[in-house]
DSSP file (Angstrom, degrees, kcal/mol; ACC not computed):
  #  RESIDUE AA STRUCTURE BP1 BP2  ACC     N-H-->O    O-->H-N    N-H-->O    O-->H-N    TCO  KAPPA ALPHA  PHI   PSI    X-CA   Y-CA   Z-CA
    1    1 A M              0   0    0      0, 0.0     2,-0.2     0, 0.0     0, 0.0   0.000 360.0 360.0 360.0 134.2    6.0   20.0   27.9
    2    2 A G        -     0   0    0     78,-0.0     2,-0.4    79,-0.0    80,-0.1  -0.647 360.0-114.0-108.1 164.6    9.3   20.7   26.2
    3    3 A S        -     0   0    0      3,-0.5     6,-0.0    -2,-0.2    -1,-0.0  -0.761   6.6-153.0 -95.4 138.3   11.7   18.7   24.1
    4    4 A K  S    S+     0   0    0     -2,-0.4    -1,-0.1     1,-0.1     3,-0.1   0.629  99.2  38.6 -82.0 -12.0   15.2   17.9   25.4
    5    5 A Y  S    S+     0   0    0      1,-0.2     2,-0.6     2,-0.0    -1,-0.1   0.828 112.3  52.2-101.0 -44.3   16.4   17.6   21.8
    6    6 A F        +     0   0    0      1,-0.1    -3,-0.5   132,-0.0    -1,-0.2  -0.851  46.2 176.4-104.9 120.8   14.6   20.4   19.9
    7    7 A K  S    S+     0   0    0     -2,-0.6     2,-0.5     1,-0.2    -1,-0.1   0.699  79.9  52.7 -86.7 -22.5   14.7   24.0   21.2
    8    8 A D     >  -     0   0    0      1,-0.1     4,-1.9     2,-0.0    -1,-0.2  -0.946  65.0-166.8-120.4 109.7   12.7   25.2   18.2
    9    9 A Q  H  > S+     0   0    0     -2,-0.5     4,-2.1     1,-0.2     5,-0.2   0.858  90.1  55.7 -65.1 -36.2    9.4   23.3   17.4
   10   10 A K  H  > S+     0   0    0      1,-0.2     4,-2.0     2,-0.2    -1,-0.2   0.916 108.4  48.3 -62.7 -42.0    9.1   24.9   14.0
   11   11 A L  H  > S+     0   0    0      2,-0.2     4,-2.3     1,-0.2    -1,-0.2   0.875 107.1  56.7 -65.8 -37.5   12.5   23.5   13.1
   12   12 A A  H  X S+     0   0    0     -4,-1.9     4,-2.3     1,-0.2    -1,-0.2   0.932 108.2  47.0 -58.5 -46.0   11.6   20.1   14.4
   13   13 A M  H  X S+     0   0    0     -4,-2.1     4,-2.9     1,-0.2     5,-0.3   0.889 108.8  54.8 -65.0 -38.8    8.6   20.0   12.1
   14   14 A E  H  X S+     0   0    0     -4,-2.0     4,-2.4     1,-0.2     5,-0.2   0.914 109.6  48.3 -58.6 -42.4   10.8   21.1    9.1
   15   15 A V  H  X S+     0   0    0     -4,-2.3     4,-2.3     2,-0.2    -2,-0.2   0.940 113.8  45.4 -64.2 -48.1   13.1   18.2    9.9
   16   16 A F  H  X S+     0   0    0     -4,-2.3     4,-2.0     2,-0.2    -2,-0.2   0.940 116.0  45.1 -62.3 -48.1   10.3   15.6   10.1
   17   17 A V  H  X S+     0   0    0     -4,-2.9     4,-2.1     1,-0.2    -1,-0.2   0.922 114.1  48.5 -64.6 -44.6    8.5   16.8    7.0
   18   18 A E  H  X S+     0   0    0     -4,-2.4     4,-1.7    -5,-0.3    -1,-0.2   0.892 108.4  55.4 -63.7 -39.0   11.7   17.1    4.9
   19   19 A T  H  X S+     0   0    0     -4,-2.3     4,-0.8    -5,-0.2     3,-0.2   0.945 111.6  42.7 -57.3 -48.8   12.8   13.6    6.0
   20   20 A F  H  < S+     0   0    0     -4,-2.0    -1,-0.2     1,-0.2    -2,-0.2   0.802 108.4  58.9 -72.9 -28.0    9.6   12.1    4.8
   21   21 A R  H  < S+     0   0    0     -4,-2.1    -1,-0.2     1,-0.2    -2,-0.2   0.859 110.4  44.0 -65.4 -33.3    9.6   14.1    1.6
   22   22 A R  H >< S+     0   0    0     -4,-1.7     3,-2.3    -3,-0.2     4,-0.4   0.628  87.3  95.0 -84.2 -14.1   12.9   12.5    0.7
   23   23 A L  G >< S+     0   0    0     -4,-0.8     3,-1.9     1,-0.3     7,-0.2   0.826  75.0  60.7 -51.9 -41.4   12.0    9.0    1.7
   24   24 A P  G 3  S+     0   0    0      0, 0.0    -1,-0.3     0, 0.0     6,-0.1   0.698  93.9  67.6 -62.5 -15.4   11.0    7.9   -1.8
   25   25 A Q  G <  S+     0   0    0     -3,-2.3    -2,-0.2    -4,-0.1    -3,-0.1   0.673  80.5  89.0 -76.5 -16.5   14.6    8.6   -2.9
   26   26 A D  S <> S-     0   0    0     -3,-1.9     4,-2.8    -4,-0.4     5,-0.2  -0.734  76.2-144.0 -83.0 121.2   15.8    5.7   -0.8
   27   27 A P  H  > S+     0   0    0      0, 0.0     4,-1.3     0, 0.0    -1,-0.1   0.873  98.2  45.7 -56.3 -41.9   15.7    2.5   -2.9
   28   28 A E  H  > S+     0   0    0      1,-0.2     4,-1.5     2,-0.2     5,-0.1   0.911 115.2  46.9 -67.7 -41.5   14.6    0.2    0.0
   29   29 A A  H  > S+     0   0    0      1,-0.2     4,-3.0     2,-0.2     5,-0.2   0.872 103.5  62.9 -67.5 -36.8   12.0    2.6    1.2
   30   30 A E  H  X S+     0   0    0     -4,-2.8     4,-1.6     1,-0.2    -1,-0.2   0.904 104.1  47.9 -56.2 -43.3   10.6    3.1   -2.3
   31   31 A K  H  X S+     0   0    0     -4,-1.3     4,-0.7     1,-0.2    -1,-0.2   0.928 113.8  46.3 -63.3 -45.7    9.7   -0.6   -2.5
   32   32 A A  H >X S+     0   0    0     -4,-1.5     3,-0.8     1,-0.2     4,-0.5   0.877 109.0  55.7 -65.8 -37.4    8.0   -0.5    1.0
   33   33 A L  H >X S+     0   0    0     -4,-3.0     3,-1.1     1,-0.2     4,-0.7   0.859  98.2  62.2 -63.7 -35.5    6.2    2.7    0.1
   34   34 A D  H 3< S+     0   0    0     -4,-1.6    -1,-0.2     1,-0.3    -2,-0.2   0.800 107.2  45.3 -59.8 -28.0    4.6    1.2   -3.0
   35   35 A D  H << S+     0   0    0     -3,-0.8    -1,-0.3    -4,-0.7    -2,-0.2   0.536  94.8  80.1 -92.7  -8.0    2.9   -1.3   -0.7
   36   36 A L  H <<  +     0   0    0     -3,-1.1    -2,-0.1    -4,-0.5    -1,-0.1   0.977  52.2 174.5 -69.7 -58.4    1.6    1.1    2.0
   37   37 A M     <  +     0   0    0     -4,-0.7     2,-0.3    20,-0.5    21,-0.2   0.954  41.9 114.2  49.0  61.7   -1.5    2.6    0.5
   38   38 A M        -     0   0    0     20,-0.1    19,-3.2     2,-0.0     2,-0.6  -0.974  68.5-122.5-152.6 164.7   -2.5    4.6    3.6
   39   39 A L  E     -A   56   0A   0     -2,-0.3    35,-2.2    17,-0.2    36,-1.5  -0.970  35.0-170.8-110.2 113.8   -2.9    7.9    5.2
   40   40 A A  E     -Ab  55  75A   0     15,-3.0    15,-2.5    -2,-0.6     2,-0.4  -0.918   6.2-158.9-111.9 130.1   -0.7    8.1    8.3
   41   41 A G  E     -Ab  54  76A   0     34,-2.6    36,-3.0    -2,-0.5     2,-0.6  -0.864   4.9-156.6-107.4 142.4   -0.8   10.9   10.8
   42   42 A F  E     -Ab  53  77A   0     11,-3.0    11,-1.7    -2,-0.4     2,-0.7  -0.937  13.7-167.9-121.3 106.3    2.0   11.9   13.2
   43   43 A N  E     +Ab  52  78A   0     34,-3.5    36,-2.1    -2,-0.6     9,-0.2  -0.841  27.7 152.4-106.6 106.8    0.6   13.7   16.2
   44   44 A Y    >   +     0   0    0      7,-2.9     3,-2.2    -2,-0.7     4,-0.3  -0.002  32.4 126.2-115.2  25.4    3.1   15.4   18.4
   45   45 A T  G >   +     0   0    0      1,-0.3     3,-0.5     2,-0.2    -1,-0.1   0.597  54.4  78.9 -67.6 -10.6    0.6   18.1   19.6
   46   46 A Q  G 3  S+     0   0    0     33,-0.4    -1,-0.3     1,-0.2    34,-0.1   0.749 100.7  43.1 -65.4 -19.5    1.3   17.3   23.3
   47   47 A D  G <  S-     0   0    0     -3,-2.2    -1,-0.2     1,-0.4    -2,-0.2   0.499 136.0 -16.5-100.4  -7.2    4.4   19.4   22.8
   48   48 A G    X   -     0   0    0     -3,-0.5     3,-1.5    -4,-0.3    -1,-0.4  -0.778  62.8-108.8 168.9 147.6    2.7   22.2   20.8
   49   49 A P  T 3  S+     0   0    0      0, 0.0    -4,-0.1     0, 0.0    -1,-0.1   0.734 113.8  47.6 -65.1 -24.8   -0.5   22.9   18.8
   50   50 A D  T 3  S+     0   0    0      1,-0.1     2,-1.5    -6,-0.1    17,-0.2   0.256  78.3 110.3-100.4  13.4    1.2   22.9   15.3
   51   51 A L    <   +     0   0    0     -3,-1.5    -7,-2.9    -7,-0.1     2,-0.3  -0.536  49.2 105.4 -94.3  72.7    3.1   19.7   15.7
   52   52 A Y  E     +A   43   0A   0     -2,-1.5    15,-3.7    -9,-0.2     2,-0.3  -0.986  34.9 164.4-147.7 134.4    1.2   17.4   13.3
   53   53 A F  E     -AC  42  66A   0    -11,-1.7   -11,-3.0    -2,-0.3     2,-0.3  -0.961  15.8-151.4-143.9 165.9    2.1   16.1    9.9
   54   54 A Y  E     -AC  41  65A   0     11,-2.4    11,-1.8    -2,-0.3     2,-0.4  -0.955   9.5-149.2-139.6 158.6    0.9   13.4    7.6
   55   55 A V  E     -AC  40  64A   0    -15,-2.5   -15,-3.0    -2,-0.3     2,-0.6  -0.997  14.9-166.0-126.4 124.6    2.0   11.1    4.9
   56   56 A D  E     +AC  39  63A   0      7,-3.0     7,-2.2    -2,-0.4   -17,-0.2  -0.949  20.8 161.0-117.4 115.1   -0.5   10.0    2.2
   57   57 A T    >   +     0   0    0    -19,-3.2     3,-0.8    -2,-0.6   -20,-0.5   0.129  34.1 129.2-116.0  17.9    0.4    7.1    0.0
   58   58 A R  G >  S+     0   0    0    -20,-0.3     3,-1.7     1,-0.2    -2,-0.1  -0.427  70.2  11.8 -74.8 148.1   -3.1    6.2   -1.2
   59   59 A G  G 3  S-     0   0    0      1,-0.3    -1,-0.2    -2,-0.1     3,-0.1   0.769 129.9 -62.1  62.3  29.5   -3.9    5.9   -4.9
   60   60 A G  G <  S+     0   0    0     -3,-0.8    -1,-0.3     1,-0.3    -2,-0.1   0.483 107.4 122.3  78.3   0.6   -0.3    5.8   -6.0
   61   61 A A    <   -     0   0    0     -3,-1.7     2,-0.3     2,-0.0    -1,-0.3  -0.471  49.2-154.6 -89.8 165.5    0.4    9.3   -4.7
   62   62 A Y        +     0   0    0     -2,-0.1     2,-0.4    -3,-0.1    -5,-0.2  -0.867  23.1 165.1-142.0 107.9    3.0   10.4   -2.2
   63   63 A E  E     -C   56   0A   0     -7,-2.2    -7,-3.0    -2,-0.3     2,-0.4  -0.982  14.2-176.6-128.5 134.7    2.2   13.5   -0.3
   64   64 A V  E     +C   55   0A   0     -2,-0.4     2,-0.3    -9,-0.2    -9,-0.2  -0.999  18.4 158.3-127.1 129.6    3.8   14.8    2.9
   65   65 A A  E     -C   54   0A   0    -11,-1.8   -11,-2.4    -2,-0.4     2,-0.2  -0.998  39.8-114.3-151.4 150.7    2.4   18.0    4.6
   66   66 A Q  E    S+C   53   0A   0     -2,-0.3   -13,-0.3   -13,-0.2     2,-0.1  -0.604  80.5  38.6 -80.8 147.0    2.4   19.7    7.9
   67   67 A G  S    S-     0   0    0    -15,-3.7    -2,-0.2    -2,-0.2   -17,-0.0  -0.387 101.3 -49.3 103.1 175.8   -1.0   20.0    9.6
   68   68 A K        -     0   0    0     -2,-0.1   -14,-0.1     1,-0.1     4,-0.1  -0.656  57.3-119.8 -87.4 141.5   -3.9   17.7    9.8
   69   69 A P        -     0   0    0      0, 0.0    -1,-0.1     0, 0.0    -2,-0.0  -0.327  17.3-120.4 -74.2 161.8   -5.2   16.0    6.7
   70   70 A E  S    S+     0   0    0      2,-0.1     2,-0.2    -2,-0.0    -2,-0.0   0.900  97.2  59.6 -67.3 -40.6   -8.8   16.5    5.5
   71   71 A D  S    S-     0   0    0      1,-0.1     3,-0.0    -3,-0.0     0, 0.0  -0.494 100.3 -97.5 -87.0 158.3   -9.5   12.7    5.7
   72   72 A K        -     0   0    0     -2,-0.2   -33,-0.1     1,-0.1    -1,-0.1  -0.603  47.3-112.5 -72.3 130.0   -9.3   10.7    8.9
   73   73 A P        -     0   0    0      0, 0.0   -33,-0.2     0, 0.0     3,-0.2  -0.300   7.8-136.5 -63.1 146.4   -5.9    8.9    8.9
   74   74 A D  S    S+     0   0    0    -35,-2.2    34,-2.3     1,-0.3     2,-0.3   0.857  96.0  11.4 -65.9 -36.0   -5.8    5.1    8.6
   75   75 A V  E    S-bD  40 107A   0    -36,-1.5   -34,-2.6    32,-0.2     2,-0.4  -0.997  70.4-164.2-143.5 140.5   -3.3    5.1   11.4
   76   76 A E  E     -bD  41 106A   0     30,-2.6    30,-2.3    -2,-0.3     2,-0.5  -0.988   8.8-151.8-130.4 124.3   -2.2    7.9   13.7
   77   77 A M  E     -bD  42 105A   0    -36,-3.0   -34,-3.5    -2,-0.4     2,-0.5  -0.819  13.9-166.7 -93.3 129.6    1.0    7.9   15.8
   78   78 A I  E     +bD  43 104A   0     26,-3.3    26,-2.1    -2,-0.5     2,-0.3  -0.961  32.0 108.9-124.0 115.0    0.6    9.9   19.0
   79   79 A N        -     0   0    0    -36,-2.1   -33,-0.4    -2,-0.5   -32,-0.2  -0.946  61.3 -73.8-165.7-176.7    3.8   10.8   21.0
   80   80 A S     >  -     0   0    0     22,-0.4     4,-2.3    -2,-0.3     5,-0.2  -0.385  42.5-107.8 -87.5 166.7    6.2   13.5   22.0
   81   81 A L  H  > S+     0   0    0    -37,-0.2     4,-2.7     1,-0.2     5,-0.2   0.893 120.3  53.4 -58.1 -40.3    8.9   15.2   19.9
   82   82 A D  H  > S+     0   0    0      2,-0.2     4,-2.1     1,-0.2    -1,-0.2   0.896 108.9  46.7 -67.3 -39.8   11.5   13.3   21.9
   83   83 A I  H  > S+     0   0    0      2,-0.2     4,-2.6     1,-0.2    -1,-0.2   0.905 113.0  50.9 -66.7 -40.0    9.9    9.9   21.3
   84   84 A A  H  X S+     0   0    0     -4,-2.3     4,-3.2     2,-0.2     5,-0.3   0.923 108.3  52.2 -60.7 -43.9    9.6   10.8   17.6
   85   85 A H  H  X S+     0   0    0     -4,-2.7     4,-1.2     1,-0.2    -2,-0.2   0.915 111.7  46.1 -59.4 -43.7   13.3   11.8   17.5
   86   86 A Q  H  <>S+     0   0    0     -4,-2.1     5,-2.9     2,-0.2     6,-0.4   0.908 114.3  48.4 -65.1 -41.6   14.3    8.4   19.0
   87   87 A A  H ><5S+     0   0    0     -4,-2.6     3,-1.7     1,-0.2     5,-0.3   0.943 112.6  45.9 -64.8 -48.3   12.0    6.6   16.6
   88   88 A W  H 3<5S+     0   0    0     -4,-3.2    38,-0.3     1,-0.3    -1,-0.2   0.697 109.3  56.8 -71.7 -17.0   13.2    8.4   13.5
   89   89 A S  T 3<5S-     0   0    0     -4,-1.2    -1,-0.3    -5,-0.3    -2,-0.2   0.442 114.2-121.9 -85.7  -1.2   16.8    7.8   14.7
   90   90 A N  T < 5S+     0   0    0     -3,-1.7    -3,-0.2    -4,-0.1    -2,-0.1   0.842  82.3 117.6  61.2  37.0   16.0    4.1   14.8
   91   91 A K      < +     0   0    0     -5,-2.9     2,-0.4    -6,-0.2    -4,-0.2   0.134  57.6  71.8-114.7  16.2   16.9    4.0   18.5
   92   92 A L  S    S-     0   0    0     -6,-0.4     3,-0.1    -5,-0.3    -2,-0.1  -0.997  74.9-134.6-137.0 129.3   13.4    3.0   19.7
   93   93 A N     >  -     0   0    0     -2,-0.4     4,-2.8     1,-0.2     5,-0.2  -0.752  18.6-154.1 -81.0 111.1   11.7   -0.4   19.4
   94   94 A P  H  > S+     0   0    0      0, 0.0     4,-2.1     0, 0.0     5,-0.2   0.866  91.1  49.6 -58.7 -39.0    8.2    0.6   18.2
   95   95 A M  H  > S+     0   0    0      2,-0.2     4,-2.2     1,-0.2     5,-0.1   0.913 113.6  45.4 -67.7 -41.6    6.5   -2.5   19.6
   96   96 A M  H  > S+     0   0    0      2,-0.2     4,-1.9     1,-0.2     6,-0.2   0.905 112.1  52.5 -66.1 -41.0    8.2   -2.1   23.0
   97   97 A A  H  <>S+     0   0    0     -4,-2.8     6,-1.7     1,-0.2     5,-1.6   0.870 110.7  47.6 -63.6 -36.9    7.4    1.6   23.1
   98   98 A M  H ><5S+     0   0    0     -4,-2.1     3,-0.7    -5,-0.2    -1,-0.2   0.903 110.2  52.1 -69.5 -40.4    3.7    0.8   22.3
   99   99 A A  H 3<5S+     0   0    0     -4,-2.2    -2,-0.2     1,-0.2    -1,-0.2   0.838 113.8  43.4 -64.7 -32.4    3.7   -1.9   25.0
  100  100 A T  T 3<5S-     0   0    0     -4,-1.9    -1,-0.2    -5,-0.1    -2,-0.2   0.467 115.1-114.3 -93.2  -2.4    5.1    0.6   27.6
  101  101 A G  T < 5S+     0   0    0     -3,-0.7    -3,-0.2    -4,-0.5    -4,-0.1   0.488  85.5 116.2  85.5   2.9    2.8    3.5   26.5
  102  102 A K  S   <S+     0   0    0     -5,-1.6     2,-0.5    -6,-0.2   -22,-0.4   0.847  81.5  38.8 -68.5 -32.6    5.6    5.7   25.2
  103  103 A L  S    S-     0   0    0     -6,-1.7     2,-0.4    -9,-0.1    -2,-0.3  -0.976  74.9-168.3-122.8 126.4    4.1    5.4   21.7
  104  104 A K  E     -D   78   0A   0    -26,-2.1   -26,-3.3    -2,-0.5     2,-0.4  -0.889   2.7-169.1-115.5 147.3    0.4    5.4   21.1
  105  105 A A  E     -D   77   0A   0     -2,-0.4     2,-0.4   -28,-0.2   -28,-0.2  -0.994   7.9-162.7-136.6 142.9   -1.4    4.5   17.9
  106  106 A K  E     +D   76   0A   0    -30,-2.3   -30,-2.6    -2,-0.4     2,-0.3  -0.954  57.2  15.8-118.5 142.4   -4.9    4.8   16.7
  107  107 A G  E    S+D   75   0A   0     -2,-0.4     2,-0.5   -32,-0.2   -32,-0.2  -0.675 103.9  14.4 105.7-154.4   -6.3    3.0   13.7
  108  108 A S     >  -     0   0    0    -34,-2.3     4,-1.8    -2,-0.3     5,-0.1  -0.452  47.3-168.3 -70.4 112.8   -5.2   -0.1   11.7
  109  109 A T  H  > S+     0   0    0     -2,-0.5     4,-2.2     1,-0.2    -1,-0.2   0.834  88.9  58.4 -70.0 -30.7   -2.5   -2.0   13.5
  110  110 A S  H  > S+     0   0    0      1,-0.2     4,-0.8     2,-0.2    -1,-0.2   0.898 108.7  44.9 -65.3 -37.9   -1.8   -4.0   10.3
  111  111 A K  H  4 S+     0   0    0      1,-0.2     3,-0.5     2,-0.2     4,-0.5   0.866 109.3  57.0 -71.2 -35.2   -1.1   -0.8    8.4
  112  112 A L  H >X S+     0   0    0     -4,-1.8     3,-1.7     1,-0.2     4,-0.5   0.911 101.9  55.3 -60.2 -42.6    1.0    0.4   11.3
  113  113 A L  H >< S+     0   0    0     -4,-2.2     3,-0.8     1,-0.3    -1,-0.2   0.769  96.4  66.2 -63.2 -25.3    3.2   -2.7   11.1
  114  114 A K  T 3< S+     0   0    0     -4,-0.8    -1,-0.3    -3,-0.5    -2,-0.2   0.687  93.2  61.6 -69.9 -16.6    3.9   -1.9    7.4
  115  115 A L  T X4 S+     0   0    0     -3,-1.7     3,-1.8    -4,-0.5     4,-0.4   0.770  83.9  79.9 -77.5 -25.7    5.8    1.2    8.6
  116  116 A A  G X< S+     0   0    0     -3,-0.8     3,-1.6    -4,-0.5     4,-0.3   0.854  85.2  56.4 -54.4 -43.8    8.4   -0.8   10.5
  117  117 A P  G 3  S+     0   0    0      0, 0.0     4,-0.4     0, 0.0     3,-0.3   0.692 101.0  61.7 -64.4 -14.2   10.5   -1.8    7.4
  118  118 A L  G <> S+     0   0    0     -3,-1.8     4,-2.7     1,-0.2     5,-0.2   0.644  78.6  87.4 -83.4 -14.4   10.9    1.9    6.7
  119  119 A L  H <> S+     0   0    0     -3,-1.6     4,-2.6    -4,-0.4     5,-0.2   0.856  85.4  51.5 -59.5 -39.5   12.7    2.8    9.9
  120  120 A K  H  > S+     0   0    0     -4,-0.3     4,-1.6    -3,-0.3    -1,-0.2   0.944 114.7  42.6 -63.4 -47.2   16.2    2.1    8.7
  121  121 A G  H  > S+     0   0    0     -4,-0.4     4,-1.9     1,-0.2     5,-0.2   0.880 113.6  53.0 -65.5 -38.4   15.8    4.2    5.6
  122  122 A I  H  X S+     0   0    0     -4,-2.7     4,-3.4     1,-0.2    -2,-0.2   0.927 106.8  51.9 -62.4 -44.8   14.1    7.0    7.6
  123  123 A S  H  X S+     0   0    0     -4,-2.6     4,-2.3     1,-0.2    -1,-0.2   0.875 108.0  51.6 -63.9 -36.9   16.9    7.1   10.1
  124  124 A K  H  X S+     0   0    0     -4,-1.6     4,-1.5     2,-0.2    -1,-0.2   0.949 116.6  39.2 -63.1 -48.8   19.6    7.5    7.4
  125  125 A I  H  X S+     0   0    0     -4,-1.9     4,-2.6     2,-0.2    -2,-0.2   0.907 112.9  57.0 -67.2 -42.3   17.7   10.4    5.8
  126  126 A Y  H  X S+     0   0    0     -4,-3.4     4,-2.5   -38,-0.3    -2,-0.2   0.913 106.5  48.8 -56.5 -46.4   16.7   11.9    9.2
  127  127 A N  H  X S+     0   0    0     -4,-2.3     4,-2.0     2,-0.2    -1,-0.2   0.869 110.4  51.7 -64.3 -36.3   20.3   12.1   10.2
  128  128 A Q  H  X S+     0   0    0     -4,-1.5     4,-2.4     2,-0.2    -2,-0.2   0.932 111.0  47.3 -63.2 -45.6   21.2   13.8    6.9
  129  129 A V  H  X S+     0   0    0     -4,-2.6     4,-2.0     1,-0.2     6,-0.2   0.896 108.6  54.7 -65.4 -40.1   18.5   16.4    7.4
  130  130 A L  H  <>S+     0   0    0     -4,-2.5     5,-3.4    -5,-0.2     6,-0.4   0.934 110.2  47.1 -56.9 -45.8   19.5   17.0   11.0
  131  131 A E  H ><5S+     0   0    0     -4,-2.0     3,-1.8     4,-0.3     5,-0.3   0.938 111.2  50.6 -60.3 -48.0   23.0   17.8    9.8
  132  132 A E  H 3<5S+     0   0    0     -4,-2.4    -1,-0.2     1,-0.3    -2,-0.2   0.816 109.7  50.8 -61.7 -31.7   21.8   20.1    7.0
  133  133 A K  T 3<5S-     0   0    0     -4,-2.0    -1,-0.3    -5,-0.2    -2,-0.2   0.340 121.7-105.8 -89.4   6.9   19.6   22.0    9.5
  134  134 A G  T < 5S+     0   0    0     -3,-1.8    -3,-0.2    -4,-0.1     3,-0.2   0.757  91.4 114.3  77.5  24.6   22.5   22.5   11.9
  135  135 A L    > < +     0   0    0     -5,-3.4     3,-2.1    -6,-0.2     4,-0.3   0.028  24.2 124.5-115.7  25.4   21.3   20.0   14.4
  136  136 A G  G >   +     0   0    0     -6,-0.4     3,-1.4    -5,-0.3    -5,-0.1   0.778  65.1  68.5 -56.7 -27.8   24.0   17.4   14.1
  137  137 A E  G 3  S+     0   0    0      1,-0.3    -1,-0.3    -3,-0.2    -2,-0.1   0.669  95.4  54.9 -69.4 -15.2   24.7   17.6   17.8
  138  138 A I  G <  S+     0   0    0     -3,-2.1    -1,-0.3    -8,-0.1    -2,-0.2   0.437  76.5 123.8 -98.0   1.8   21.3   15.9   18.6
  139  139 A K    <         0   0    0     -3,-1.4   -54,-0.0    -4,-0.3    -3,-0.0  -0.360 360.0 360.0 -60.7 140.0   21.9   12.9   16.5
  140  140 A L              0   0    0    -55,-0.2    -1,-0.1   -54,-0.0    -3,-0.0   0.417 360.0 360.0 -97.8 360.0   21.6    9.7   18.5
């Protein structure tokens, strides 16, 4: 299955990982991140075998890396690159997407809900990273 937004899967992962690496620089996101204390996995492997990254905020740390983490994620989001693009662009209602099956999640739903306040900050950074990577034309 291919993405209608991303022609290069490697570049898509670079955008996602860089977006989350910058997230603590956003003042609103920084506050929300302090409360997360979780390992979140983002699984887009239905579009390609290497399309997985994680964010680890446990123990006061903040780590973002491509690939699967050693530990089992507290919550794992499973969807396509295109659904991820819509979500990180803040153009997708996560609860509606879950109800319709566009977005699947495994693990703690209470921890999943803690991610919702981050969407506004993520979308701002995400759009900046898209521009920097020469992908401004796919901004939603």
